[in-house]
NUMARBA-13627 format. One record per residue (C-alpha): residue in one letter; x, y, z negated. Coordinates in steps of 0.25 Angstrom, whole numbers, plus 5000, padded with zeros to 4 digits. Each point is the difference from the previous one (the first is absolute). Layout:
<recs>
A, X, Y, Z
...
</recs>
This chain:
<recs>
M, 5000, 5000, 5000
E, 5006, 5013, 5005
N, 5000, 5012, 4990
S, 4994, 5012, 5007
M, 5004, 5010, 4989
S, 5009, 5011, 5005
E, 5013, 5004, 4993
S, 4993, 5013, 4996
D, 4988, 4993, 4994
L, 5009, 4991, 4992
I, 5008, 5012, 4995
E, 4987, 5007, 4996
R, 4995, 4988, 4993
L, 5013, 4998, 4992
A, 5000, 5015, 4996
A, 4986, 4999, 4995
A, 5003, 4987, 4992
V, 5012, 5007, 4994
A, 4993, 5013, 4997
A, 4989, 4991, 4993
R, 5010, 4994, 4990
V, 5008, 5012, 4997
K, 4996, 5008, 4987
P, 5000, 5015, 5001
A, 5011, 5006, 4990
L, 4994, 5007, 4988
P, 5005, 5015, 4999
L, 5012, 5001, 4990
A, 4991, 5009, 4992
V, 4991, 4988, 4996
Q, 5009, 4989, 5000
L, 5004, 4992, 4988
W, 5013, 4993, 4999
N, 5005, 4989, 4992
L, 5014, 4997, 4995
E, 5004, 4993, 5013
M, 4995, 5012, 5009
I, 5007, 5010, 4991
G, 5013, 4991, 5001
A, 4999, 5000, 5015
Y, 4998, 5015, 5000
L, 5012, 5003, 4990
Q, 5008, 4988, 5006
R, 5001, 4993, 4987
S, 4995, 4987, 4995
P, 4987, 4999, 4993
R, 5007, 4995, 4988
V, 5009, 5013, 4999
V, 4987, 5008, 5003
G, 4993, 4994, 4989
E, 5011, 5000, 4990
R, 5007, 5013, 5003
I, 4992, 5010, 5008
V, 4985, 4999, 4996
T, 5005, 5000, 4986
L, 5006, 5014, 5001
P, 4992, 5011, 4992
D, 4998, 5009, 5012
F, 4995, 4989, 5010
P, 4986, 5001, 5004
K, 4990, 4993, 4991
A, 4995, 4986, 5004
I, 4986, 4997, 5003
R, 4994, 4987, 4995
L, 4987, 4996, 5006
P, 4990, 4991, 4991
A, 5000, 4986, 5004
A, 4992, 4988, 4994
R, 5008, 4990, 4992
A, 5002, 4986, 5005
K, 4990, 4990, 4994
K, 5006, 4989, 4992
A, 4994, 4986, 5000
G, 4990, 4998, 4989
V, 5001, 5014, 4995
E, 4989, 5010, 5001
E, 5001, 5012, 5009
E, 5008, 5011, 4994
K, 4992, 5013, 4999
D, 5012, 5009, 5000
K, 5008, 5003, 5013
G, 5014, 4998, 5003
K, 5009, 5010, 5007
S, 5006, 4997, 5014
L, 5015, 5003, 5004
P, 5004, 5014, 5000
L, 4999, 5008, 5013
W, 5005, 5014, 5003
K, 4995, 5011, 5010
A, 5009, 5000, 5012
A, 4999, 5015, 5001
E, 5005, 5002, 4985
V, 5011, 4990, 5002
I, 5005, 5007, 5013
A, 4999, 5014, 4993
W, 5008, 4995, 4988
T, 5011, 4994, 5009
E, 5000, 5014, 5008
G, 5002, 5007, 4987
H, 5013, 4993, 4998
R, 5006, 5005, 5013
D, 5009, 5011, 4995
K, 5002, 4994, 4986
V, 5015, 4997, 4997
V, 5002, 4987, 4992
G, 5012, 4998, 4992
R, 5011, 5009, 4997
P, 5005, 5011, 5009
R, 5012, 4997, 5009
R, 5013, 5007, 4997
T, 5002, 5012, 5010
D, 5015, 5002, 4997
</recs>
C-alpha cells in the first residue's frame, strides 16, 4: 500500500504532534523552584543549595504548601495536614542572586 502523504503533510502532522506535547513555560514571576531547580540556576548541587544557600539569613523565605499525610495501614486518617517540600519564588531567587553581583567576598587584595 502506497503512502499518499506528501512531505509537507508529514511535517505538518509531526509539528502538530510535538506542539500538543510541549507544555508552555510559566513566567518567572509565578514559577516556584525546588532545590534542584535552584541548584541548576546557581550551578551548585541540590545538597549544597539545601545546606549552605537557602539557610542564609537573607535568602528568600521558603513556601511550604499544605499536603495530606500518607495513611498508615490500620490507623485512622489524621486530621492535621503535613507540609510539602519547600519551594521558592523563582523571581525572588533571581533577585537575591543579582543582589550579590557587586559584593566582594573575602579580604581585599593587596595593591602594593
